[in-house]
FIVEXDREN-701361 format. One record per atom (N, C-alpha, C): residue number from 1; residue in three letters; atom name; z, y negated, x negated. Coordinates in nm, 2 decimals, padded with zeros to 4 digits. Layout:
<rs>
> NUM;ALA;CA;Z;Y;X
...
</rs>
This chain:
<rs>
> 1;MET;N;01.75;02.84;-00.88
> 1;MET;CA;01.81;02.74;-00.83
> 1;MET;C;01.77;02.65;-00.90
> 2;VAL;N;01.73;02.50;-00.82
> 2;VAL;CA;01.59;02.41;-00.84
> 2;VAL;C;01.67;02.31;-00.92
> 3;SER;N;01.67;02.20;-01.04
> 3;SER;CA;01.70;02.11;-01.03
> 3;SER;C;01.69;02.03;-00.93
> 4;ASN;N;01.78;01.90;-00.96
> 4;ASN;CA;01.73;01.75;-00.90
> 4;ASN;C;01.63;01.72;-00.96
> 5;ARG;N;01.64;01.74;-01.09
> 5;ARG;CA;01.51;01.68;-01.19
> 5;ARG;C;01.40;01.73;-01.14
> 6;VAL;N;01.41;01.84;-01.10
> 6;VAL;CA;01.25;01.85;-01.11
> 6;VAL;C;01.18;01.86;-00.99
> 7;ARG;N;01.27;01.88;-00.86
> 7;ARG;CA;01.24;01.90;-00.75
> 7;ARG;C;01.19;01.69;-00.74
> 8;ASN;N;01.25;01.63;-00.79
> 8;ASN;CA;01.27;01.47;-00.82
> 8;ASN;C;01.05;01.55;-00.87
> 9;VAL;N;01.05;01.53;-00.97
> 9;VAL;CA;00.90;01.62;-01.02
> 9;VAL;C;00.81;01.65;-00.97
> 10;TYR;N;00.84;01.70;-00.90
> 10;TYR;CA;00.71;01.76;-00.80
> 10;TYR;C;00.75;01.69;-00.65
> 11;GLY;N;00.80;01.62;-00.62
> 11;GLY;CA;00.79;01.52;-00.52
> 11;GLY;C;00.73;01.42;-00.52
> 12;GLN;N;00.72;01.39;-00.74
> 12;GLN;CA;00.68;01.22;-00.73
> 12;GLN;C;00.53;01.32;-00.75
> 13;LEU;N;00.43;01.38;-00.84
> 13;LEU;CA;00.35;01.45;-00.80
> 13;LEU;C;00.30;01.45;-00.66
> 14;ASP;N;00.36;01.52;-00.56
> 14;ASP;CA;00.34;01.51;-00.47
> 14;ASP;C;00.26;01.38;-00.40
> 15;SER;N;00.37;01.29;-00.41
> 15;SER;CA;00.32;01.14;-00.37
> 15;SER;C;00.24;01.03;-00.41
> 16;GLN;N;00.17;01.15;-00.56
> 16;GLN;CA;00.09;01.13;-00.64
> 16;GLN;C;-00.07;01.14;-00.63
> 17;ALA;N;-00.05;01.32;-00.53
> 17;ALA;CA;-00.21;01.31;-00.47
> 17;ALA;C;-00.23;01.26;-00.37
> 18;LYS;N;-00.13;01.15;-00.31
> 18;LYS;CA;-00.14;01.11;-00.13
> 18;LYS;C;-00.22;01.05;-00.16
> 19;ILE;N;-00.21;00.97;-00.27
> 19;ILE;CA;-00.28;00.83;-00.31
> 19;ILE;C;-00.44;00.80;-00.21
> 20;HIS;N;-00.43;00.73;-00.13
> 20;HIS;CA;-00.55;00.70;-00.11
> 20;HIS;C;-00.64;00.66;-00.17
> 21;PRO;N;-00.81;00.70;-00.24
> 21;PRO;CA;-00.88;00.65;-00.30
> 21;PRO;C;-00.90;00.53;-00.35
> 22;VAL;N;-00.92;00.45;-00.18
> 22;VAL;CA;-00.97;00.34;-00.21
> 22;VAL;C;-00.82;00.27;-00.26
> 23;LYS;N;-00.69;00.23;-00.25
> 23;LYS;CA;-00.60;00.22;-00.35
> 23;LYS;C;-00.64;00.29;-00.47
> 24;LEU;N;-00.69;00.38;-00.53
> 24;LEU;CA;-00.63;00.38;-00.60
> 24;LEU;C;-00.74;00.29;-00.78
> 25;ILE;N;-00.86;00.35;-00.67
> 25;ILE;CA;-00.95;00.22;-00.71
> 25;ILE;C;-00.88;00.07;-00.77
> 26;HIS;N;-00.87;00.02;-00.71
> 26;HIS;CA;-00.83;-00.07;-00.67
> 26;HIS;C;-00.65;-00.10;-00.85
> 27;MET;N;-00.60;00.03;-00.84
> 27;MET;CA;-00.52;00.06;-00.90
> 27;MET;C;-00.59;00.01;-01.05
> 28;MET;N;-00.67;00.11;-00.99
> 28;MET;CA;-00.78;00.11;-01.19
> 28;MET;C;-00.72;-00.01;-01.21
> 29;TYR;N;-00.83;-00.11;-01.14
> 29;TYR;CA;-00.90;-00.27;-01.12
> 29;TYR;C;-00.75;-00.31;-01.26
> 30;GLU;N;-00.65;-00.30;-01.16
> 30;GLU;CA;-00.53;-00.36;-01.20
> 30;GLU;C;-00.50;-00.33;-01.38
> 31;ARG;N;-00.45;-00.20;-01.36
> 31;ARG;CA;-00.44;-00.15;-01.50
> 31;ARG;C;-00.58;-00.13;-01.59
> 32;VAL;N;-00.67;-00.15;-01.59
> 32;VAL;CA;-00.78;-00.24;-01.67
> 32;VAL;C;-00.77;-00.37;-01.75
> 33;LEU;N;-00.74;-00.42;-01.60
> 33;LEU;CA;-00.65;-00.61;-01.68
> 33;LEU;C;-00.58;-00.60;-01.77
> 34;ILE;N;-00.45;-00.53;-01.68
> 34;ILE;CA;-00.37;-00.56;-01.80
> 34;ILE;C;-00.37;-00.49;-01.95
> 35;HIS;N;-00.47;-00.34;-01.94
> 35;HIS;CA;-00.48;-00.37;-02.03
> 35;HIS;C;-00.59;-00.46;-02.12
> 36;PHE;N;-00.71;-00.56;-02.03
> 36;PHE;CA;-00.69;-00.64;-02.21
> 36;PHE;C;-00.60;-00.76;-02.23
> 37;ASP;N;-00.56;-00.75;-02.12
> 37;ASP;CA;-00.44;-00.88;-02.21
> 37;ASP;C;-00.37;-00.79;-02.27
> 38;LEU;N;-00.32;-00.72;-02.27
> 38;LEU;CA;-00.27;-00.65;-02.35
> 38;LEU;C;-00.33;-00.62;-02.52
> 39;ALA;N;-00.47;-00.62;-02.52
> 39;ALA;CA;-00.52;-00.59;-02.57
> 39;ALA;C;-00.56;-00.74;-02.72
> 40;GLU;N;-00.56;-00.84;-02.61
> 40;GLU;CA;-00.64;-00.98;-02.62
> 40;GLU;C;-00.50;-00.99;-02.68
> 41;ALA;N;-00.36;-01.01;-02.68
> 41;ALA;CA;-00.17;-00.99;-02.74
> 41;ALA;C;-00.21;-00.96;-02.90
> 42;GLY;N;-00.31;-00.80;-02.88
> 42;GLY;CA;-00.28;-00.81;-02.96
> 42;GLY;C;-00.41;-00.85;-03.10
> 43;ILE;N;-00.48;-00.94;-02.99
> 43;ILE;CA;-00.62;-01.01;-03.17
> 43;ILE;C;-00.53;-01.10;-03.17
> 44;ASN;N;-00.47;-01.18;-03.10
> 44;ASN;CA;-00.40;-01.29;-03.12
> 44;ASN;C;-00.22;-01.23;-03.25
> 45;GLU;N;-00.18;-01.21;-03.19
> 45;GLU;CA;-00.07;-01.09;-03.28
> 45;GLU;C;-00.13;-01.03;-03.41
> 46;LYS;N;-00.21;-01.02;-03.36
> 46;LYS;CA;-00.24;-00.91;-03.54
> 46;LYS;C;-00.17;-00.87;-03.53
> 47;ASP;N;-00.20;-00.72;-03.46
> 47;ASP;CA;-00.17;-00.61;-03.48
> 47;ASP;C;-00.36;-00.56;-03.38
> 48;PRO;N;-00.33;-00.48;-03.47
> 48;PRO;CA;-00.48;-00.42;-03.46
> 48;PRO;C;-00.44;-00.25;-03.33
> 49;ARG;N;-00.31;-00.22;-03.34
> 49;ARG;CA;-00.28;-00.10;-03.28
> 49;ARG;C;-00.23;-00.07;-03.18
> 50;LYS;N;-00.20;-00.23;-03.10
> 50;LYS;CA;-00.21;-00.32;-03.00
> 50;LYS;C;-00.33;-00.27;-02.95
> 51;ARG;N;-00.43;-00.36;-03.01
> 51;ARG;CA;-00.55;-00.45;-02.95
> 51;ARG;C;-00.60;-00.30;-02.95
> 52;GLY;N;-00.60;-00.20;-03.06
> 52;GLY;CA;-00.69;-00.04;-03.05
> 52;GLY;C;-00.62;00.00;-02.95
> 53;GLU;N;-00.54;00.04;-02.92
> 53;GLU;CA;-00.49;00.11;-02.81
> 53;GLU;C;-00.50;00.07;-02.68
> 54;ASN;N;-00.50;-00.06;-02.61
> 54;ASN;CA;-00.49;-00.11;-02.52
> 54;ASN;C;-00.64;-00.13;-02.50
> 55;LEU;N;-00.75;-00.10;-02.61
> 55;LEU;CA;-00.87;-00.12;-02.56
> 55;LEU;C;-00.96;00.05;-02.51
> 56;GLY;N;-00.83;00.11;-02.61
> 56;GLY;CA;-00.89;00.24;-02.53
> 56;GLY;C;-00.84;00.29;-02.36
> 57;LYS;N;-00.75;00.25;-02.40
> 57;LYS;CA;-00.66;00.30;-02.27
> 57;LYS;C;-00.82;00.21;-02.17
> 58;ALA;N;-00.84;00.09;-02.16
> 58;ALA;CA;-00.92;-00.01;-02.10
> 58;ALA;C;-01.03;00.11;-01.97
> 59;LEU;N;-01.07;00.16;-02.20
> 59;LEU;CA;-01.17;00.21;-02.20
> 59;LEU;C;-01.22;00.38;-02.11
> 60;THR;N;-01.11;00.39;-02.13
> 60;THR;CA;-01.11;00.53;-02.02
> 60;THR;C;-01.08;00.55;-01.88
> 61;ILE;N;-01.04;00.36;-01.85
> 61;ILE;CA;-00.99;00.36;-01.69
> 61;ILE;C;-01.13;00.35;-01.65
> 62;ILE;N;-01.22;00.22;-01.71
> 62;ILE;CA;-01.39;00.17;-01.70
> 62;ILE;C;-01.50;00.31;-01.67
> 63;THR;N;-01.43;00.44;-01.76
> 63;THR;CA;-01.53;00.52;-01.78
> 63;THR;C;-01.51;00.62;-01.64
> 64;GLU;N;-01.39;00.65;-01.62
> 64;GLU;CA;-01.28;00.71;-01.47
> 64;GLU;C;-01.38;00.63;-01.38
> 65;LEU;N;-01.38;00.47;-01.34
> 65;LEU;CA;-01.41;00.40;-01.22
> 65;LEU;C;-01.63;00.43;-01.30
> 66;ASN;N;-01.67;00.44;-01.38
> 66;ASN;CA;-01.80;00.45;-01.32
> 66;ASN;C;-01.80;00.60;-01.31
> 67;ALA;N;-01.70;00.76;-01.45
> 67;ALA;CA;-01.73;00.83;-01.32
> 67;ALA;C;-01.76;00.82;-01.14
> 68;SER;N;-01.64;00.82;-01.10
> 68;SER;CA;-01.61;00.78;-00.95
> 68;SER;C;-01.74;00.77;-00.88
> 69;ILE;N;-01.86;00.73;-00.87
> 69;ILE;CA;-01.92;00.66;-00.81
> 69;ILE;C;-01.97;00.82;-00.81
> 70;LYS;N;-02.02;00.80;-00.71
> 70;LYS;CA;-02.11;00.94;-00.65
> 70;LYS;C;-02.26;00.95;-00.72
> 71;ALA;N;-02.25;01.07;-00.76
> 71;ALA;CA;-02.42;01.10;-00.86
> 71;ALA;C;-02.57;01.09;-00.77
> 72;ASP;N;-02.46;01.12;-00.60
> 72;ASP;CA;-02.63;01.14;-00.52
> 72;ASP;C;-02.60;01.01;-00.42
> 73;ASP;N;-02.61;00.94;-00.53
> 73;ASP;CA;-02.53;00.76;-00.43
> 73;ASP;C;-02.65;00.69;-00.54
> 74;LYS;N;-02.77;00.67;-00.41
> 74;LYS;CA;-02.89;00.58;-00.50
> 74;LYS;C;-02.86;00.40;-00.43
> 75;SER;N;-02.80;00.36;-00.41
> 75;SER;CA;-02.82;00.27;-00.36
> 75;SER;C;-02.76;00.17;-00.46
> 76;GLU;N;-02.78;00.02;-00.44
> 76;GLU;CA;-02.84;-00.07;-00.57
> 76;GLU;C;-02.69;-00.14;-00.57
> 77;ALA;N;-02.61;-00.09;-00.47
> 77;ALA;CA;-02.45;-00.09;-00.52
> 77;ALA;C;-02.36;00.01;-00.61
> 78;ALA;N;-02.38;00.07;-00.61
> 78;ALA;CA;-02.38;00.26;-00.73
> 78;ALA;C;-02.52;00.19;-00.83
> 79;ALA;N;-02.63;00.16;-00.85
> 79;ALA;CA;-02.70;00.14;-00.92
> 79;ALA;C;-02.59;00.05;-01.09
> 80;PHE;N;-02.60;-00.09;-00.95
> 80;PHE;CA;-02.57;-00.23;-01.00
> 80;PHE;C;-02.39;-00.19;-01.06
> 81;LEU;N;-02.28;-00.08;-01.06
> 81;LEU;CA;-02.15;-00.09;-01.08
> 81;LEU;C;-02.20;00.04;-01.23
> 82;ARG;N;-02.28;00.12;-01.19
> 82;ARG;CA;-02.31;00.24;-01.33
> 82;ARG;C;-02.36;00.14;-01.48
> 83;GLY;N;-02.40;-00.01;-01.42
> 83;GLY;CA;-02.49;-00.09;-01.48
> 83;GLY;C;-02.39;-00.17;-01.58
> 84;MET;N;-02.29;-00.22;-01.51
> 84;MET;CA;-02.19;-00.29;-01.48
> 84;MET;C;-02.11;-00.25;-01.60
> 85;TYR;N;-02.07;-00.07;-01.59
> 85;TYR;CA;-01.94;00.00;-01.59
> 85;TYR;C;-01.98;00.02;-01.73
> 86;GLY;N;-02.16;00.06;-01.75
> 86;GLY;CA;-02.22;00.14;-01.91
> 86;GLY;C;-02.24;00.03;-01.96
> 87;ALA;N;-02.22;-00.10;-01.88
> 87;ALA;CA;-02.28;-00.20;-02.00
> 87;ALA;C;-02.11;-00.27;-02.11
> 88;ILE;N;-02.06;-00.26;-02.04
> 88;ILE;CA;-01.91;-00.28;-02.06
> 88;ILE;C;-01.82;-00.17;-02.16
> 89;MET;N;-01.87;00.01;-02.10
> 89;MET;CA;-01.84;00.05;-02.20
> 89;MET;C;-01.90;00.10;-02.33
> 90;VAL;N;-02.04;00.05;-02.32
> 90;VAL;CA;-02.08;-00.05;-02.45
> 90;VAL;C;-02.10;-00.09;-02.58
> 91;GLU;N;-02.04;-00.23;-02.51
> 91;GLU;CA;-01.99;-00.37;-02.60
> 91;GLU;C;-01.88;-00.32;-02.57
> 92;LEU;N;-01.77;-00.31;-02.53
> 92;LEU;CA;-01.60;-00.30;-02.52
> 92;LEU;C;-01.57;-00.30;-02.68
> 93;PRO;N;-01.61;-00.14;-02.71
> 93;PRO;CA;-01.61;-00.14;-02.83
> 93;PRO;C;-01.59;-00.18;-02.99
> 94;LYS;N;-01.74;-00.26;-02.96
> 94;LYS;CA;-01.74;-00.41;-03.11
> 94;LYS;C;-01.58;-00.47;-03.05
> 95;VAL;N;-01.55;-00.48;-03.04
> 95;VAL;CA;-01.40;-00.58;-03.04
> 95;VAL;C;-01.32;-00.51;-03.08
> 96;SER;N;-01.27;-00.39;-03.17
> 96;SER;CA;-01.21;-00.38;-03.23
> 96;SER;C;-01.22;-00.41;-03.41
> 97;PHE;N;-01.39;-00.41;-03.35
> 97;PHE;CA;-01.41;-00.45;-03.51
> 97;PHE;C;-01.44;-00.61;-03.55
> 98;ASP;N;-01.44;-00.66;-03.46
> 98;ASP;CA;-01.46;-00.82;-03.48
> 98;ASP;C;-01.42;-00.95;-03.40
> 99;ASN;N;-01.35;-00.85;-03.32
> 99;ASN;CA;-01.14;-00.91;-03.27
> 99;ASN;C;-01.22;-01.04;-03.17
> 100;ASP;N;-01.41;-01.00;-03.09
> 100;ASP;CA;-01.52;-01.12;-03.04
> 100;ASP;C;-01.37;-01.16;-02.87
> 101;LEU;N;-01.32;-01.20;-02.80
> 101;LEU;CA;-01.31;-01.23;-02.80
> 101;LEU;C;-01.32;-01.28;-02.66
> 102;LYS;N;-01.52;-01.32;-02.67
> 102;LYS;CA;-01.60;-01.38;-02.61
> 102;LYS;C;-01.63;-01.25;-02.54
> 103;VAL;N;-01.65;-01.15;-02.59
> 103;VAL;CA;-01.67;-00.99;-02.51
> 103;VAL;C;-01.51;-00.97;-02.43
> 104;LEU;N;-01.43;-00.96;-02.50
> 104;LEU;CA;-01.33;-00.93;-02.35
> 104;LEU;C;-01.33;-01.02;-02.27
> 105;HIS;N;-01.36;-01.14;-02.30
> 105;HIS;CA;-01.32;-01.22;-02.14
> 105;HIS;C;-01.42;-01.20;-02.06
> 106;GLN;N;-01.56;-01.13;-02.06
> 106;GLN;CA;-01.68;-01.14;-02.07
> 106;GLN;C;-01.66;-01.04;-01.99
> 107;ALA;N;-01.62;-00.93;-02.02
> 107;ALA;CA;-01.56;-00.78;-01.98
> 107;ALA;C;-01.48;-00.85;-01.84
> 108;ARG;N;-01.36;-00.88;-01.86
> 108;ARG;CA;-01.22;-00.93;-01.81
> 108;ARG;C;-01.26;-00.97;-01.68
> 109;GLY;N;-01.39;-01.06;-01.69
> 109;GLY;CA;-01.39;-01.15;-01.60
> 109;GLY;C;-01.47;-01.08;-01.50
> 110;TYR;N;-01.60;-00.94;-01.50
> 110;TYR;CA;-01.66;-00.87;-01.43
> 110;TYR;C;-01.60;-00.81;-01.36
> 111;ILE;N;-01.48;-00.72;-01.41
> 111;ILE;CA;-01.40;-00.61;-01.36
> 111;ILE;C;-01.28;-00.74;-01.28
> 112;SER;N;-01.28;-00.87;-01.32
> 112;SER;CA;-01.19;-00.91;-01.21
> 112;SER;C;-01.25;-00.90;-01.09
> 113;ARG;N;-01.38;-01.01;-01.11
> 113;ARG;CA;-01.49;-00.98;-00.98
> 113;ARG;C;-01.44;-00.87;-00.93
> 114;LEU;N;-01.44;-00.75;-00.98
> 114;LEU;CA;-01.52;-00.64;-00.90
> 114;LEU;C;-01.39;-00.65;-00.80
> 115;LYS;N;-01.25;-00.65;-00.91
> 115;LYS;CA;-01.11;-00.60;-00.85
> 115;LYS;C;-01.12;-00.69;-00.72
> 116;ASP;N;-01.13;-00.89;-00.72
> 116;ASP;CA;-01.11;-00.93;-00.63
> 116;ASP;C;-01.25;-00.88;-00.46
> 117;ILE;N;-01.40;-00.84;-00.52
> 117;ILE;CA;-01.45;-00.78;-00.42
> 117;ILE;C;-01.38;-00.68;-00.36
> 118;TRP;N;-01.37;-00.61;-00.40
> 118;TRP;CA;-01.28;-00.40;-00.34
> 118;TRP;C;-01.16;-00.51;-00.31
> 119;GLU;N;-01.11;-00.59;-00.33
> 119;GLU;CA;-00.99;-00.67;-00.22
> 119;GLU;C;-01.03;-00.67;-00.12
> 120;GLN;N;-01.13;-00.80;-00.10
> 120;GLN;CA;-01.21;-00.82;00.02
> 120;GLN;C;-01.26;-00.76;00.09
> 121;THR;N;-01.23;-00.65;00.05
> 121;THR;CA;-01.34;-00.54;00.09
> 121;THR;C;-01.32;-00.44;00.17
> 122;ALA;N;-01.31;-00.34;00.11
> 122;ALA;CA;-01.31;-00.15;00.09
> 122;ALA;C;-01.13;-00.14;00.07
> 123;MET;N;-01.11;-00.27;00.07
> 123;MET;CA;-00.91;-00.26;00.09
> 123;MET;C;-00.87;-00.29;00.24
> 124;LYS;N;-00.93;-00.42;00.30
> 124;LYS;CA;-00.92;-00.47;00.40
> 124;LYS;C;-00.99;-00.33;00.48
> 125;GLU;N;-01.15;-00.27;00.47
> 125;GLU;CA;-01.16;-00.22;00.55
> 125;GLU;C;-01.10;-00.07;00.59
> 126;SER;N;-01.03;-00.02;00.45
> 126;SER;CA;-00.88;00.09;00.51
> 126;SER;C;-00.77;-00.02;00.56
> 127;GLY;N;-00.74;-00.04;00.61
> 127;GLY;CA;-00.57;-00.07;00.62
> 127;GLY;C;-00.54;-00.14;00.53
> 128;PHE;N;-00.53;-00.17;00.40
> 128;PHE;CA;-00.47;-00.16;00.23
> 128;PHE;C;-00.45;-00.34;00.24
> 129;GLU;N;-00.37;-00.42;00.26
> 129;GLU;CA;-00.36;-00.51;00.24
> 129;GLU;C;-00.29;-00.53;00.12
> 130;ALA;N;-00.44;-00.65;-00.02
> 130;ALA;CA;-00.36;-00.64;-00.15
> 130;ALA;C;-00.31;-00.80;-00.20
> 131;SER;N;-00.28;-00.75;-00.33
> 131;SER;CA;-00.18;-00.87;-00.30
> 131;SER;C;-00.32;-01.00;-00.34
> 132;VAL;N;-00.44;-01.12;-00.29
> 132;VAL;CA;-00.48;-01.13;-00.25
> 132;VAL;C;-00.44;-01.31;-00.25
> 133;PRO;N;-00.44;-01.41;-00.29
> 133;PRO;CA;-00.40;-01.53;-00.18
> 133;PRO;C;-00.47;-01.55;-00.10
> 134;ALA;N;-00.41;-01.65;-00.01
> 134;ALA;CA;-00.45;-01.68;00.09
> 134;ALA;C;-00.60;-01.73;00.05
> 135;LYS;N;-00.61;-01.83;-00.05
> 135;LYS;CA;-00.76;-01.91;-00.08
> 135;LYS;C;-00.88;-01.85;-00.10
> 136;GLN;N;-00.83;-01.70;-00.22
> 136;GLN;CA;-00.96;-01.65;-00.19
> 136;GLN;C;-00.94;-01.55;-00.07
> 137;LYS;N;-00.92;-01.59;-00.03
> 137;LYS;CA;-00.87;-01.46;00.06
> 137;LYS;C;-01.07;-01.44;00.18
> 138;VAL;N;-01.18;-01.43;00.18
> 138;VAL;CA;-01.30;-01.42;00.25
> 138;VAL;C;-01.37;-01.32;00.31
> 139;ALA;N;-01.39;-01.36;00.42
> 139;ALA;CA;-01.46;-01.25;00.48
> 139;ALA;C;-01.57;-01.20;00.45
> 140;VAL;N;-01.60;-01.07;00.43
> 140;VAL;CA;-01.73;-01.00;00.33
> 140;VAL;C;-01.74;-00.94;00.46
> 141;PRO;N;-01.87;-00.91;00.52
> 141;PRO;CA;-01.97;-00.83;00.59
> 141;PRO;C;-01.89;-00.62;00.52
> 142;LYS;N;-01.96;-00.63;00.37
> 142;LYS;CA;-01.98;-00.45;00.41
> 142;LYS;C;-01.99;-00.44;00.21
> 143;LEU;N;-01.88;-00.41;00.17
> 143;LEU;CA;-01.94;-00.42;00.00
> 143;LEU;C;-02.04;-00.39;-00.09
> 144;GLN;N;-02.15;-00.30;-00.04
> 144;GLN;CA;-02.22;-00.28;-00.06
> 144;GLN;C;-02.33;-00.39;-00.12
> 145;GLU;N;-02.35;-00.46;00.05
> 145;GLU;CA;-02.42;-00.61;00.01
> 145;GLU;C;-02.32;-00.73;-00.01
> 146;LYS;N;-02.20;-00.76;00.00
> 146;LYS;CA;-02.12;-00.87;-00.09
> 146;LYS;C;-02.14;-00.74;-00.25
> 147;VAL;N;-02.11;-00.68;-00.34
> 147;VAL;CA;-02.12;-00.63;-00.47
> 147;VAL;C;-02.24;-00.71;-00.51
> 148;GLY;N;-02.39;-00.66;-00.40
> 148;GLY;CA;-02.51;-00.71;-00.50
> 148;GLY;C;-02.53;-00.90;-00.44
> 149;GLN;N;-02.50;-00.94;-00.34
> 149;GLN;CA;-02.48;-01.10;-00.40
> 149;GLN;C;-02.41;-01.15;-00.50
> 150;ALA;N;-02.30;-01.07;-00.51
> 150;ALA;CA;-02.19;-01.22;-00.54
> 150;ALA;C;-02.21;-01.14;-00.69
> 151;VAL;N;-02.24;-01.00;-00.74
> 151;VAL;CA;-02.28;-00.99;-00.91
> 151;VAL;C;-02.39;-00.95;-01.02
> 152;SER;N;-02.46;-00.96;-00.89
> 152;SER;CA;-02.59;-00.99;-00.99
> 152;SER;C;-02.64;-01.02;-00.99
> 153;ALA;N;-02.64;-01.16;-01.02
> 153;ALA;CA;-02.78;-01.23;-01.04
> 153;ALA;C;-02.68;-01.30;-01.16
> 154;ASP;N;-02.57;-01.24;-01.23
> 154;ASP;CA;-02.51;-01.21;-01.34
> 154;ASP;C;-02.42;-01.16;-01.40
> 155;ILE;N;-02.51;-01.13;-01.48
> 155;ILE;CA;-02.55;-01.00;-01.49
> 155;ILE;C;-02.61;-00.93;-01.69
> 156;SER;N;-02.58;-01.03;-01.75
> 156;SER;CA;-02.57;-01.00;-01.87
> 156;SER;C;-02.53;-01.00;-01.95
> 157;PHE;N;-02.54;-00.87;-02.01
> 157;PHE;CA;-02.35;-00.89;-02.17
> 157;PHE;C;-02.39;-00.84;-02.23
> 158;ARG;N;-02.39;-00.90;-02.39
> 158;ARG;CA;-02.43;-00.95;-02.46
> 158;ARG;C;-02.52;-00.91;-02.50
> 159;GLY;N;-02.65;-00.91;-02.43
> 159;GLY;CA;-02.82;-00.83;-02.53
> 159;GLY;C;-02.84;-00.79;-02.36
> 160;LEU;N;-02.70;-00.66;-02.35
> 160;LEU;CA;-02.74;-00.58;-02.23
> 160;LEU;C;-02.80;-00.65;-02.06
> 161;SER;N;-02.86;-00.59;-01.99
> 161;SER;CA;-02.84;-00.63;-01.86
> 161;SER;C;-02.83;-00.55;-01.75
> 162;VAL;N;-02.87;-00.58;-01.62
> 162;VAL;CA;-02.92;-00.47;-01.53
> 162;VAL;C;-02.97;-00.55;-01.43
> 163;SER;N;-03.09;-00.51;-01.34
> 163;SER;CA;-03.11;-00.62;-01.26
> 163;SER;C;-03.14;-00.47;-01.13
> 164;ILE;N;-03.07;-00.56;-00.99
> 164;ILE;CA;-03.14;-00.43;-00.89
> 164;ILE;C;-03.17;-00.58;-00.83
</rs>
């Protein structure tokens, strides 16, 4: 006889396995931003544990976002994202040593912008409606084109740059 608790756990796992990939990426962006905020709070509160744990969690998610780009994708958007994630993965660990909020804010700005673009393109194209304020919603033709236009001009990150 299977207990209700075990049945609920299996039900949760089954529902988690059914999350659409587009929604999953959106959830990952949201979570990274939460961890950035918590890491900043850790810096402001002079709590190295809180800072470190949340920077580590943010880096883990960014690593997964980077790994989610198909290896055989040679598009400009894929190259841009690989470069962006790579630059963030190089610079963000330094925040643990020098508490440089500028680096954290810059990384947060990039991830926030990518999340906005994702909401305006992939989420809409897949039939998901993100919680985007009406003033931020704009018509966007394709994710690839928008990523290239919207962010590639501003890609210098602490001496590392990506040009596409």
